[in-house]
C-alpha positions in Angstrom: -18.3 -6.7 -25.2 -21.1 -4.7 -23.6 -20.3 -2.2 -21.0 -21.6 1.3 -21.4 -20.9 4.2 -19.1 -22.6 7.1 -20.7 -26.0 5.6 -19.8 -27.1 5.5 -16.2 -29.8 2.9 -16.5 -29.9 -0.6 -15.4 -27.5 -3.4 -16.5 -30.2 -4.8 -18.9 -30.1 -1.4 -20.7 -26.4 -1.5 -21.1 -26.5 -5.1 -22.5 -28.1 -3.6 -25.7 -25.0 -1.6 -26.6 -21.6 -2.6 -28.0 -19.8 0.3 -26.4 -16.6 -0.9 -24.8 -16.3 1.7 -22.1 -16.0 1.6 -18.3 -16.5 4.3 -15.7 -14.4 4.1 -12.6 -15.5 6.0 -9.4 -12.4 7.6 -7.9 -12.1 10.0 -5.1 -9.9 12.8 -6.4 -9.8 16.0 -8.4 -8.9 17.3 -11.8 -5.2 16.8 -11.1 -5.6 13.0 -10.5 -3.2 12.2 -13.4 -0.4 14.5 -12.2 2.3 14.2 -9.5 0.4 16.4 -7.0 -1.9 13.4 -6.4 0.6 10.7 -7.3 -1.9 7.9 -7.4 -2.4 4.8 -9.5 -4.7 6.4 -12.2 -1.4 7.9 -13.6 -0.6 4.4 -15.0 -3.4 4.8 -17.5 -1.4 7.6 -19.2 2.2 7.2 -18.2 4.7 4.3 -17.9 7.3 3.9 -15.1 10.9 2.7 -15.9 9.8 -0.8 -14.7 6.4 -2.0 -13.6 6.0 -3.6 -10.2 9.1 -3.7 -7.9 12.1 -5.7 -6.9 12.2 -9.3 -8.1 8.6 -8.9 -9.5 9.5 -6.0 -11.8 8.4 -6.3 -15.4 9.2 -4.1 -18.4 7.9 -0.6 -18.5 10.1 2.1 -20.2 12.9 -0.5 -19.9 12.7 -3.8 -21.6 15.8 -5.2 -19.9 18.4 -4.2 -17.2 21.5 -5.5 -15.5 23.6 -4.4 -12.6 27.3 -4.2 -11.9 28.9 -7.0 -9.7 28.9 -4.7 -6.6 25.3 -3.6 -7.2 26.1 0.1 -7.3 25.3 0.7 -11.0 22.2 -0.4 -12.9 21.9 -0.1 -16.7 18.5 0.1 -18.3 17.9 -0.7 -21.9 14.8 1.2 -23.1 12.2 0.1 -25.6 12.7 1.6 -29.0 9.0 1.4 -30.0 7.6 3.8 -27.5 6.1 7.2 -28.5 4.5 10.0 -26.7 0.8 10.4 -27.6 1.8 13.3 -29.9 4.1 11.0 -32.0 7.5 12.0 -30.6 9.8 9.1 -29.6 10.4 8.3 -26.0 14.1 8.3 -25.1 16.4 8.2 -22.1 16.6 11.9 -22.3 13.0 12.1 -21.0 13.9 10.1 -17.9 17.1 12.1 -17.2 15.1 15.4 -17.6 12.5 14.2 -15.2 14.9 13.1 -12.6 16.6 16.4 -12.7 13.2 18.2 -12.6 12.0 16.2 -9.6 15.1 17.1 -7.6 14.7 20.9 -8.4 14.5 22.9 -5.2 11.1 24.3 -6.3 9.7 20.8 -6.9 11.4 18.3 -4.6 9.2 15.4 -5.8 10.8 12.2 -4.6 9.0 9.0 -4.2 11.6 6.3 -4.9 15.2 5.8 -3.9 16.0 6.1 -7.6 16.4 9.8 -7.1 19.5 9.2 -5.0 21.4 7.9 -8.2 23.7 9.6 -10.5 22.1 9.6 -14.0 24.0 9.1 -17.2 22.4 8.9 -20.6 24.7 6.5 -22.6 22.6 6.8 -25.8 19.0 7.6 -26.7 17.9 4.2 -25.4 20.4 3.3 -22.7 20.3 4.8 -19.2 22.8 4.2 -16.4 22.0 4.8 -12.7 24.8 4.8 -10.2 24.5 4.8 -6.4 27.2 5.5 -3.8 26.5 2.2 -2.1 25.1 -1.2 -3.3 21.5 -1.0 -4.2 19.3 -4.1 -4.4 16.4 -4.8 -6.7 13.8 -3.5 -4.2 15.3 0.0 -4.6 16.7 0.0 -8.1 13.6 -1.6 -9.6 10.9 0.5 -8.0 8.1 1.0 -10.4 5.9 3.7 -8.8 7.4 6.8 -10.4 6.3 7.7 -14.0 8.0 10.0 -16.4 6.9 12.9 -18.6 7.9 14.3 -22.1 10.9 16.6 -22.0 9.9 18.3 -25.2 6.7 19.6 -23.7 7.8 20.5 -20.2 11.4 21.8 -20.4 10.3 25.4 -21.0 7.9 25.5 -18.1 8.6 27.2 -14.8 9.4 24.6 -12.0 7.9 27.1 -9.5 4.5 26.2 -10.9 5.2 22.5 -11.2 2.1 21.2 -9.3 -0.2 23.6 -11.2 0.9 23.2 -14.7 -2.0 22.9 -17.3 -0.2 19.8 -18.6 -1.5 17.8 -15.6 -5.2 18.4 -16.7 -4.4 18.0 -20.4 -1.6 15.4 -20.3 0.3 13.8 -23.2 1.5 10.5 -22.1 3.0 7.3 -23.5 0.8 4.7 -21.8 -2.1 2.5 -22.8 -4.6 5.4 -22.8 -4.5 8.9 -24.1 -6.4 12.0 -22.9 -9.7 12.9 -24.6 -11.4 15.5 -22.4 -12.4 16.3 -18.9 -15.3 18.2 -17.2 -13.8 20.1 -14.3 -14.6 18.5 -10.9 -16.6 15.8 -12.6 -14.9 13.5 -14.9 -11.9 12.7 -17.1 -12.2 10.6 -20.3 -9.5 8.6 -21.9 -9.3 6.5 -25.0 -7.3 3.4 -25.8 -4.0 4.2 -27.5 -3.9 2.6 -31.0 -0.1 3.0 -31.1 0.6 1.4 -27.8 3.7 -0.8 -28.0 2.0 -4.0 -27.0 -1.2 -3.3 -29.0 -4.3 -1.3 -28.5 -6.1 -2.2 -25.2 -9.3 -4.2 -25.4 -11.3 -1.7 -23.4 -11.9 1.2 -25.7 -12.5 4.0 -23.2 -12.0 4.7 -19.5 -13.9 7.4 -17.7 -12.7 8.5 -14.3 -15.7 9.8 -12.3 -14.2 12.2 -9.7 -16.6 11.9 -6.8 -17.0 11.0 -3.2 -20.5 9.6 -3.9 -21.7 6.5 -2.1 -20.0 3.6 -3.9 -22.7 1.0 -3.4 -25.4 3.4 -4.8 -23.2 4.3 -7.8 -22.4 0.7 -8.6 -25.8 -0.8 -8.1 -27.6 2.0 -10.0 -25.3 1.4 -13.0 -23.7 4.8 -12.9 -20.2 3.3 -12.6 -18.6 -0.1 -13.4 -15.9 -0.1 -10.8 -15.0 1.8 -7.6 -11.9 2.2 -5.6 -11.4 2.4 -1.8 -14.7 0.6 -1.0 -15.2 0.6 2.8 -15.2 -2.8 4.4 -18.9 -2.5 5.4 -19.8 -1.9 1.8 -17.9 -4.9 0.5 -20.4 -7.1 2.3 -23.3 -5.7 0.4 -21.4 -5.9 -2.9 -20.2 -9.4 -2.4 -23.8 -10.5 -1.9 -24.8 -8.9 -5.3 -24.1 -11.3 -8.1 -23.4 -8.5 -10.6 -20.1 -7.5 -8.8 -16.8 -8.9 -7.8 -14.8 -7.4 -4.9 -11.0 -7.6 -5.1 -8.6 -7.0 -2.2 -5.0 -5.6 -2.3 -2.9 -6.5 0.7 -0.3 -3.8 1.4 2.3 -5.6 3.5 4.4 -2.5 3.6 1.8 -0.8 5.8 0.6 -3.4 8.3 -1.8 -2.6 11.1 -0.3 -3.1 14.5 -0.7 -2.3 18.2 2.2 -0.2 19.5 3.1 -0.8 23.1 4.8 2.1 24.9 7.3 0.4 27.2 7.6 3.4 29.5 4.3 2.1 31.0 5.0 -0.3 34.0 2.7 -3.0 32.8 3.9 -2.9 29.2 7.6 -2.7 30.0 7.9 -6.5 30.4 8.4 -8.5 27.2 6.5 -11.5 28.6 3.5 -9.3 29.3 3.5 -7.9 25.8 3.6 -11.5 24.6 0.7 -12.5 26.8 -1.4 -9.5 25.6 -0.7 -10.6 22.0 -1.7 -14.1 22.6 -4.9 -13.0 24.4 -6.1 -11.2 21.2 -8.0 -13.2 18.6 -6.8 -11.5 15.4 -9.1 -13.6 13.2 -12.0 -12.3 15.2 -10.7 -8.8 14.8 -10.8 -9.3 11.0 -14.4 -10.3 11.1 -15.3 -7.3 13.3 -13.7 -5.1 10.7 -15.6 -6.8 7.9 -12.3 -7.8 6.2 -12.3 -10.7 3.8 -11.5 -14.2 5.2 -8.5 -14.5 2.9 -6.8 -11.5 4.6 -3.5 -12.9 6.0 -2.3 -12.3 9.5 1.1 -10.7 9.8 3.6 -11.6 12.4 6.8 -9.8 11.6 8.7 -7.6 9.2 9.1 -8.2 5.5 9.3 -6.0 2.4 6.5 -6.0 0.0 7.9 -8.3 -2.7 9.2 -10.8 -0.2 5.8 -10.8 1.6 3.9 -11.5 -1.6 6.2 -14.4 -2.4 5.8 -15.9 1.1 2.1 -15.4 0.9 1.8 -17.2 -2.4 3.9 -20.0 -1.1 1.8 -20.3 2.1 4.8 -19.5 4.3 4.0 -15.9 5.5 4.7 -15.6 9.2 1.4 -15.3 11.0 2.9 -14.4 14.4 2.0 -15.8 17.8 -1.2 -17.9 17.9 -4.3 -16.9 19.8 -4.0 -18.8 23.1 -5.6 -17.1 26.2 -4.5 -20.0 28.5 -0.8 -19.5 27.5 -1.4 -15.7 28.0 -2.6 -16.3 31.6 0.4 -18.5 32.3 2.8 -15.8 31.0 1.1 -13.2 33.2 1.2 -15.5 36.2 5.0 -16.1 35.7 5.6 -12.4 35.4 4.0 -11.8 38.8 0.7 -10.3 37.6 -1.9 -12.1 39.7 -5.5 -11.4 40.7 -5.1 -11.8 44.4 -8.3 -10.0 45.4 -10.6 -11.7 43.0 -11.9 -8.6 41.3 -11.0 -9.7 37.8 -8.0 -7.4 37.4 -4.5 -8.7 38.0 -2.0 -6.7 40.1 1.7 -6.8 40.9 3.3 -4.9 43.8 0.1 -3.0 44.4 -0.1 -1.8 40.8 -3.1 -2.8 38.7 -2.8 -4.5 35.3 -4.4 -1.7 33.4 -3.6 0.7 30.6 -5.3 3.0 28.0 -5.6 2.3 24.3 -5.3 5.5 22.3 -7.7 5.0 19.4 -7.9 7.3 16.4 -11.4 8.5 15.4 -12.6 8.1 11.8 -10.5 5.1 10.9 -12.5 2.2 9.6 -13.0 -0.2 12.4 -10.6 1.4 14.9 -13.3 1.7 17.6 -14.7 -1.8 17.0 -11.2 -3.1 17.1 -10.5 -1.4 20.4 -13.7 -2.7 21.9 -13.1 -6.3 21.0 -9.5 -6.1 22.3 -10.8 -4.6 25.5 -13.2 -7.5 25.9 -10.6 -10.2 25.1 -8.0 -8.7 27.5 -10.6 -8.6 30.2 -10.9 -12.4 29.9 -7.2 -12.8 31.0 -7.4 -10.2 33.8 -6.2 -7.0 32.0 -8.2 -3.8 32.3 -8.0 -1.7 29.2 -9.6 1.7 28.9 -10.3 3.3 25.5 -9.4 6.9 24.7 -11.0 7.9 21.4 -9.4 11.0 19.8 -9.4 12.9 16.5 -6.7 12.1 13.9 -4.8 15.4 14.5 -4.6 14.7 18.3 -3.7 11.1 17.6 -0.8 12.1 15.3 0.6 14.5 17.9 0.2 12.0 20.7 1.9 9.3 18.7 4.8 11.6 17.7 5.4 12.6 21.3 4.9 9.1 22.7 2.0 10.4 24.8 0.1 7.1 24.9 0.2 3.7 26.7 -0.7 1.7 23.6 -2.3 2.6 20.3 -3.6 1.0 17.1 -2.1 2.3 13.9 -0.1 1.6 10.8 3.5 0.6 10.7 4.5 2.8 7.7 6.9 2.1 5.0 8.3 -1.3 5.9 11.2 -1.9 5.6 12.2 1.8 5.8 10.9 2.1 9.4 13.3 -0.7 10.4 16.0 1.9 10.6 13.8 4.5 12.4 15.6 5.5 15.6 12.2 6.0 17.1 11.7 2.2 17.1 15.0 0.4 17.4 17.6 3.1 18.0 17.2 5.5 20.9 13.7 4.2 21.6 12.1 7.7 22.0 8.7 6.6 20.7 7.9 3.2 22.2 10.9 2.7 24.4 12.3 -0.3 22.6 16.0 -0.7 22.2 17.7 -4.0 21.0 21.2 -3.7 19.7 20.9 -7.2 18.1 18.2 -5.9 15.8 20.1 -2.8 15.0 23.1 -4.9 14.0 20.9 -7.2 11.8 19.2 -4.2 10.2 22.6 -2.7 9.3 23.6 -6.1 7.8 20.4 -6.2 5.9 21.1 -3.0 4.1 24.3 -4.5 2.7 23.0 -7.9 1.8 21.5 -8.2 -1.7 21.1 -12.0 -2.0 17.4 -12.9 -1.5 18.1 -16.2 0.4 20.5 -14.4 2.8 18.0 -11.7 3.3 15.4 -14.3 4.2 17.7 -15.6 6.9 18.2 -12.1 8.3 14.5 -11.4 8.4 13.8 -14.7 10.1 16.3 -13.8 12.8 14.8 -10.3 13.2 11.3 -11.7 13.5 12.5 -14.3 16.0 13.6 -11.5 18.3 10.4 -9.5 17.7 8.3 -12.5 18.6 10.2 -12.8 21.8 10.2 -9.0 22.7 6.9 -8.0 21.1 7.6 -4.2 20.8 4.5 -4.2 18.5 1.8 -6.7 17.9 1.3 -7.0 14.2 -2.3 -7.6 13.1 -2.8 -7.7 9.3 -1.7 -5.8 6.2 -3.4 -2.7 5.1 -6.4 -3.9 2.9 -7.6 -1.8 -0.1 -10.8 -3.1 -1.8 -11.9 -2.5 -5.3 -15.3 -3.5 -6.6 -16.0 -4.1 -10.3 -18.8 -5.4 -12.5 -18.3 -9.1 -13.2 -18.0 -8.3 -16.9 -14.7 -6.7 -16.3 -12.3 -9.6 -16.5 -8.7 -10.1 -15.7 -8.6 -8.8 -12.1 -7.5 -11.1 -9.3 -6.9 -11.0 -5.5 -4.3 -10.1 -4.3 -1.7 -9.6 -7.1 -3.9 -8.2 -9.9 -6.2 -5.9 -8.0 -5.1 -2.4 -9.3 -7.3 -1.9 -12.3 -5.3 1.0 -13.5 -2.0 -0.8 -13.4 -3.3 -3.8 -15.3 -5.8 -2.1 -17.6 -4.0 -3.2 -20.8 -4.5 -6.8 -19.8 -8.2 -6.6 -18.9 -11.1 -7.3 -21.1 -14.9 -7.1 -21.1 -17.3 -10.0 -21.7 -20.8 -10.2 -22.9 -23.4 -11.4 -20.4 -24.8 -14.8 -21.1 -28.4 -14.6 -22.0 
């Protein structure tokens, strides 16, 4: 294959070399491979216990696993052919050491529910994790956390955990090993010839640590791939035949409109339904320059379930765009434009509210402007209040808004957030039926039974509309077309799938 990164010339220049190297533009710093940043480049160097999550988990450290009948204990059988890049065998003692280190009061690094487990090393290659209550696959098989070599870290001071030199000169067990780095500029890695599944096809990976313009860096040949490509730039890159753009849909962080039910207009479920049906979410996708294949989201669902439903074409899209139905709902709720000024009223109160809109978010203002226009067509007056992110966070925390556009973080964890379904301190929504279903969901481990519970939850949400779901968070990665093996939406993360990628010669 032909992909050079040390040259900055045109693609035709790079086609003359047989260097199998790629450069990836990534916005970070020298600690990008360490826990302080805790981002996906770490998978180049380090393996998690399992890769993926839940029912989609695949072997990482562990090559197999099983659970007790009551789902409280999970036993992992580790690979016996894994070695750290310095040649030392990888064992269960490394994982146990790391879990203890992560829980140290000077560290407190906890990303997965795995840290709530009691850890027992049964032998060098068998690890048992036991929870106080039943733990389903989504929690037990969470593949985000990676682990580090005990023999190199056990003598270091946990107080300096996030500043250890190890993070800038790491020794891992993954498909690539550290070569060198130029501070604040780049990190170079080479394919690990002793990797358990064989040496990766791409010989070298260079992380270019920069906030440079992604389109310029790609089209000039300085880099071969770029993460976090803004939606406006994906249009330019999709039009360039040299590049492919891939999209990751994060169903666990859907975009949504949050309705504060303390507002007189928004207190009525039928009004919230009407507003939802008056908004053309497909048009909102186009305004935000999001890809046509972006799915609409209509309810709550954990990541692995959402991807399964998406692949099967059964993902709940929510209420359809239907402005006529919206008008009928508003009429039945008593909101009528009696004076013909284009704005409905009820009991001398105008049908108007303010949309709190965070500044600096891609598409937030454009989204608000289109929603404002669409609601006007059904007789609702919406003002836009554009604020900075810090102001927005505080306003959201204190429920100082009528409505706002934002993420719904950490689905399904937020399901149990009292701010939403308990005491209703944030958006004023309280539904005992949902609280009961959520409690039942935490105890149900059968996937078919979980589907039934989620369907019932979403049925209630469709009726009550405490939030209007829009679409999943979309992350875009652009890569030269010679990088093969990536695919939207399930094989987008280049770093997580690097060992399965390859480079192809251009056809002359």
